[in-house]
Each structure stands twice: as structure tokens, then as C-alpha cells.
C-alpha angles and dihedrals in degrees: 000000000000123000112223125191111216098204095152091065090062093046092055108075091202090065104034142060114254092238102019123140121257108279127226121180127190106225136167115253111283093247091066104026113158102223093191089078100020123124086224090065090085089060091047096046108044128095122325126234097201116113092234097074139355104172120126115283115260105162124039120182117192118210117202118211115238141168089266100056099032113102111260093214121134100228092176089078121078118264136186113269106228097175139003131174138160116213120203110220136183126213133180118246125188119226119196126214141149132272111208122204118179131171117189142145119271122240094261089060089226104086133040129225130216112201120194116186138175128200096200121099118248143089097288123194126191110218104194150154141164141244127212134224109275095024116140127205128025101283121126128223126216109258120246114276092247089064095055113111117220114284096026120145127198121248104206109295102309108060148008133218122226124187118231114240136195113242087222139354093261095052119104095200125084114206148179122208120205119190120199142167112248091212091066122101093247109134100184145355115230124196148159129198124236128191109206093192096061100022089237115152116191096215138087128203094334097313112143147177109266126197109193114215102177138026098221090251128113131204129221093283090056092244121149108250127212138222110252100212134058118199139068096006106123092231095046103064130005113201123232115225094235096051133070114225123177111180115194100193120087133216114257118190090204089069096059096105099039123113123261110291130190125246139181125209133177114195130182115249126191125209125188118221131182115243123194121223138157139236117203122198125185130175121205135184114210126205116271091005122128094204136052126238123227115202115202122187135168138180093216106128124235130021113341123187121199112218101200150161142157136245132211101203143026092273087079093219110174119241138158116257126220120270145303102088130177119260116280095030125150132188114240116207092319087283105088145357132244123210127184108224117235115244121250131180093273104024134316141294148181140199121227122196109209141177108255090219090070117104102220150349117232127193149150128195123243117205099172140330094299104024124086131167120210133158116268092326097312137087116273108258123197116188110225099184115051091191092056091043091055091046091052091051094049091049090052091048090049091053090047091051091050091049091048092053090052093051095047091081093054092044090051090051090053091048091051089054090049090050088053089050091053092048090053089063089078093058117100097205135054091003095147094047092049092050092049091050094051094044090050089054090051091053092048090050090051090053090049090051090052091053091051096049102034090104091062125075117279100023116197141118113266113225119217114241093210089076092065095100093066111133117251093239094065120102105224094196139323110298099011103082126208098306094249098083123135111193127213119197100220101203146029135214093279099047094101094061098080092056091220104068094135091060093044091052091047088062089056097047096102092045093052092048092048090058089065103258117148101186132037126198115215127201123262107291102202133098105272140187088224116055093230091065102241095114099061122192116170105025094197094052104090097175101111141156088275094061144285128308090254091052089050091053090048091051093049090049091051092048090051088049091062094046101263126139113221128223121199118214104232123188106205100155099072143010134194116240129235099210143028125243124231090281093054094254118140102236106115116098132210137190123063091325096054098174124171127218092288085080091062122083114254100224099065106090092195094071105026096222122185094213129102126284115290116265091215143011117320123241101216100199095077140006113297113226119239104228092184089076112098094217091052093052092045092052094046092049089051091049094050091049089049090053091051092051102034101039101023100236113171096202149336145270103204115213123220096350088170085081099068140028118280090227089073089053088055089058093047093050094045089057100041095039100210122195090223134006132180130183129213105229101168123167135141123291122229117280133177120198091344095308124107113250118241092226110066097164093121091055097049089042090063091053092047090049090057092048090050091050087060087054088246092294093126136040126221136221107264097235089164092062091044091054096045092047089048093053095040094054097038094053100028091244100138091161086081090074093078126063125215091277095049094256130121106285099226135070086284088069093055109029107008097171089063098040117101104194123205141157101204142012141167091286102043096039136010112075093322095064095183092155108002117193113245108282117249092017100079093109091055087056092050092045085059102045096037093054098040132076120269125068109292121217123200123204119236095232090060093049092057094042132081087279091072099098094045092049090049091051092051092049090050090051091049092052094042092055094040094237109176141175093280099044115140116248123197116193106217103172132018120168139140094283105023142045121189133176143163122226122207088336086277102087132039124190143173135191129190134054093277125101126268133151123171110253120257116243140109088329113069118210127202125193108249104171136013133179142146104330096339138090133180127197132192127212113245114239 
């Protein structure tokens, strides 16, 4: 019996204990390993990644390799190489380090010092603030200026950010030192860690580390007293979900009235990094052999299991092939096979003997119970029959040719309309009206084209590029603006707290306009159960936490005065009731719109409505409105028209439109005639085994379906692009920014004139942080959306941050080069570490740490903007 040291298990943090002893296992030689009792069986037996089945494993049949079922092929002889390809892959590896927290007295014996250090490499930032004795709630305050370490910058009025520094070049720790006076009224220091290199932010929905400095009690001399221990006390440290903290000290009630005492803690901290590896696959045909041999090899360290199967047609349906199988192979649920790769000097490999009549070989790699490796979000697919592969391609090309012939008629109709538009330029009268009429017909034709082709994949309305020269002053159609809009979100999740947000924003009106914005989105104006405005009650009561109705009118007037269009945030999906029904359920409304329970959908058991079934997804926090009721639609149309006339809104941001049919939105917009309207259709993207899929067509299709239901009269926030950008930048997987046809992978790649692109808003960022954009990479995101087609939206927090000047420069470049919602983007480079594109042949850009420069030629390029991992060029005239 051989003794085998499994060192790689200890080196892989996914498989080992952080402080576990070195592990030696006595195993049989690999050529005759009995999997029925093997420690590798866990790897072979856990959940499957294949699309055919993902239920928990119940039966597990182990196949032992023998002389009978091992392929009798002489691989030592040379064979013809039929196929060979190397796949670059990325995997996540955990790196462990130490988090140091030390509280001690400074040398002058007057002040105290909190030192926070980190042993892991990276550009670490401490995002921190304080709370005072007597504070209620979870909000932070900005610390006093005398506490700010060198290099700190303010983050609005509630926090600062301080970069970690090494005490000397030879030190491995990065640290921040915070000095404070113990006689102050500061109750606690709150902080989170950010790594600007990876974009990792060790926080979740506002949760933070909290170092308690006092215990709210005072002694006879009226001095603030401190807790003497730092550890497992609930108010001493609050764990972050992405960090491992193991405090050793305990909370002792006897210490409550003792003076401030120092402490020193070292806690383990785990950071995830992306590691690049390769998978090489080669297929050979050997002389006098009936089968072919597939050679699979990878440089991924440790134990690697291949979860594999074959397919017999282009549908790529997994199935188990006939024997022979490689050694250490197990059947998984009669759907697939699992083979433990054999170790080599630089990784591991396996040989698979396969029938050459099969169509393809499918596989993914399993590293442990929760770690899988696929290729760009999909299963690895190896074509086994070149003839069938060619046939599949020609069939696809034939279908594409047929589809193209069918679309030529529609495209020609659009071009004829555009020709008519150009001919109208020579007219001296009614030019604007003629242009608007023709452009409206183009938009309707695009919607008609979408309806015809929605059954195909992908399904979206193609927009004709010949319409790009439309002047920015032309209204394309109700609700869609001119095409040159740049949207500013004029609030965040905390804006209501001052009680005078309208007046504060009024003071910034000229500044916002000067940055180049054309439209501003204001917060919900109505009386609301929640202070943020998204739980409306009396729709006609516009005295809210943001200010009074008169202050709102004054703000809108000021915004109009500096050339900004104004969007009102209207919540039409749900409404909070004023009264309870006879069963004690809150579903009777008051105010001017005093609806009864007929206005509430009938399929939400929480609110016992007597209306019809909901036409969308229910929002369970308050009664969902039944828009199928004639009286409801009549009242809402009247309310929207009143807002347009009374307040002066130019358009709408429509909240939670996933909750009701887009056809109702079409009616509301037809009546209220907004200049611009955008809906929030936010649902989850597609993920497999915790990783975002490369293909997000199904997600963007749902958004496009909603837009089409409105008859194209409203746009929608491009949540697809937000999610793909997020994943691409966070994991350095810039290849995600191109779909299978070489177009942008979000709604902006299908229906750009209806895509409102963004990277952050009050829900994803701010103090909610539901889906925060990777830290330190915000400007890469803005370099993308502000140079690409679609209507870009910029979040308020970023405008008032240190990103302000860079965002302003990008907006200026967009306006200078007349980039609009239908601009043509050509993706010229998309790799693991770089994405590059040209837009309208006037602008070139790249994001990511990889290299790209626009090629020299007849078109001369000059560098216009440059920042952290992004560059933008302009074509010289």
C-alpha cells in the first residue's frame, strides 16, 4: 500500500481548515483506487452542474477500471490530430490573512489610538465613521476633523475614507491609525474595508464593523466610561458576512464601569482573488483503431474531477456513452459520468476513448463541493465529428439567410421612410411636424418588426442606422425624448432625512446643468408610509419628507430655468391603505382617491382584494393595485395629468413596473404625454452554480417584452447591462461585454433607443447597498455607458464624489461628439482583461487593465480622457 501526501488539499483554502494540521492519507495507488471508500468520492458524488439534472444525489454507482473495459489503444504510436484547443479559464481562490485591531494609549498619555491593519496585499481603504452617545438608529456621523488621518477624504456628511499605508517598505501589514480623545462623546467607531484592486467591499446592506468605546454610563466625575473588553459582546464587533472573525475575549458585566482599557486582536480575514488557468483538449485518431481518443489536461492544482457526457445531435443533450471509461470513473444519476483526473507534474489529465460517430463531448470541472469551472458561463463543448459540425453551421447559416431575406422588406420600408425624412429637409414649412410624423412611423414599424420576430432568438426590434442624423430637438415619440438625453438621478436613499431636500437640490440646479445633464429624476413626491416615498398613501398629498408641495414647484421651476427636463418618480403598482376592512385587513383607501377593496388585486392573500388577478408580480409589503379596473385607470390618468399641469413634471420614472402589464403603462403615457419615461423592470439575471451565465438573452428579453407591451412609448433601465458590467469588472472577465453576435450583451445591444443604462442607484448603492457596483471601478462603468448608445443615467452620490470631474469630462465628450441613443458601436477587442470599442467612428474607448490603442490609419485618433483602467480617444477632424 502506497502512502500519499495530499499537500494540495491544504494549499487550497476551499478544501482545508485555516489552521488544520498537515494531512497524510493512506491510499491505494491511483491505478486501483477503490472509490467506494475513497475520500475523493465526495468530490465525485456531490451536486451536478449539467443542465439535465441538479437534484440531490441519491444513487451513486462506482465503476472500477479493469483490463476488460480499458481502451486497448496504443497511444504511444503517433496518431492524426483531429482537433486541439486550449481554453483560458478563471477560478476563484481564497487567500487568508490577518486583520489586526489594536487600541492603546498614545505617547502623550492624553489621547488614545485605534490601529486597524491588514496583512493581505491590495489597495485597502478604510470606510469609516462614528456614532455618539444617545444616538438612535444605525446611521454614522462623520468623525471630527482632528480624528482624520492624513490622506482621508470625506464621503458626503456621514463618513470618510482613509487609505491603508505600510509603516515601511519592508512591512507586510497595511494599517490605518485613528487618534481620539477619550473625553469626547463618541460612543463607537464604525468601519468597513474596501479593496480597490479587486473591487471587494467587506460590507453588506449597511452592516459594519463596530468598535465600542464607551458603555453609556458615567461616574461621579461625569466622565464617559468605557467597556474594558473587546470581543464577543454584541455591541463590540459586528461581523461582516464575507469575513471570518473569531474573537477570543468574552463580555463581562463586571467590567461595565471600568475606564477605557487597551486591547489587541488578530483575526483571520479571507479575500477572494481570480486566478487564471488553462484547459487543453486534443482529439486523436490512431491507426487501426475504431474509436477516437480525447486527451484532456489542465494546470489547475489539486484534485480535479471531470463531470462529463456526450451528445448525439446539435441539441447538446447530455447522455452517458458506452464503455470503456477512464480509471476512477463514477456514474452520476444515470445522466453523466465523473472522472478524477490523474496527477501530472504540472496539473492533471485523463484519456477518454469515444465513438467517432458521436456528435460532441460535454464537460465541466469540479474542484470541490461548491466550486465549478466552466467556459464563459457555459459547459465546455468539444465537437467530435467535423462533418456534423460543418453541417450544423451550414444549417444555421441557411436559417440566417432565410431570416435576412424576410427582414429585407421591413428594412427597405424603414429606409424609404428615412428617404422621405431627408427629402423633407428641403421644405420651408412644417419641417419639424413632417420629421416627427415620419420618425413616429419608423418607431411603430420597429415595434411591428419586434412582434413578428419575437418567437425567434434573439427577439428584438432592429433599429435602422440611417436615422442617426436626426436632430436632437426632434421628439421621436411620446415618452422617448430626443435621443440625446443624459439623465441625472437627483437623490439617494438618505435624501429625505434633512426634510428640505427640494431646497438643497435647488441650490445645485445650475451646477447639475453645467455638467451637461439634460434630464433630472426627482424622488417620489407623495405622502408615504416609508420616508423614502415608495409606500405611497394619499396620492394628491405632495407634502413629503423631501419638502412641501410649494417647495417642489419652486424646485421644478428652477430646474426648468437652467434647461433641465424633470421626471417625477411615480409608484403606480401599490398603495398603502388608510383604513381596515371588516376583517381587520388594511385595504380601504382615503383621501381624494377613496377606493375600496375592488381596487386591490384578488390573488394576494395578504390584502384580500376583490379585484381581478394581478397582471404581474405582487409586491407583498402593501396592497397591489388592480389596473384592470376602469375606475382605477381613470383616476390614475387624471392624477398623472394633474401632476404634469400642477407641478410641471416633464415625464416619469415608473416604479416596480414588473408588477403590472405594460399595456396599462401605454394608456397612462398616451394620456399624460410625457417627454421622457423610463420603467424599473428589475428581476434576477441568470446564474449557474453561483456564477453569472454568459448568455443573458432571457433576462434582457423580459425587459424588451415589457417595453414592447407599452408599444415602445417608454424605455426601461438596462438592468442586464448593469449586471454584466458588474460581473465583468469585479472578476476581470471583460469577455462578458460581448454577446454571441458581437454586440453589447444588454438591452442596449437589442433596442438601444429604449435602454436607460446605469451602474448605480438608490437601491443598488447608497446606504442600502443591495447590489453595489465594484468599488474603485465606477469610472470604468461610466466610461462604458457614457460613450455607448442608450440613454445613460448617473447616480447622485457619484456626482458629488471625487468622480465629479471625470464624469463631467465624459459627458462633455459625449455631447461634443453627438453620441446618442442610437449610435453605432463596434466592439473591436474583448478579452479577459480588456474591452475596446468604437462608437460612430468618432470615439474609441477601452476599459480594463489590458492593452488597447486604436490603430493608426486614415483616421487619426487623439487621447481625450484617461483614468484608472480606462481611456477614451476622439477622431481628429
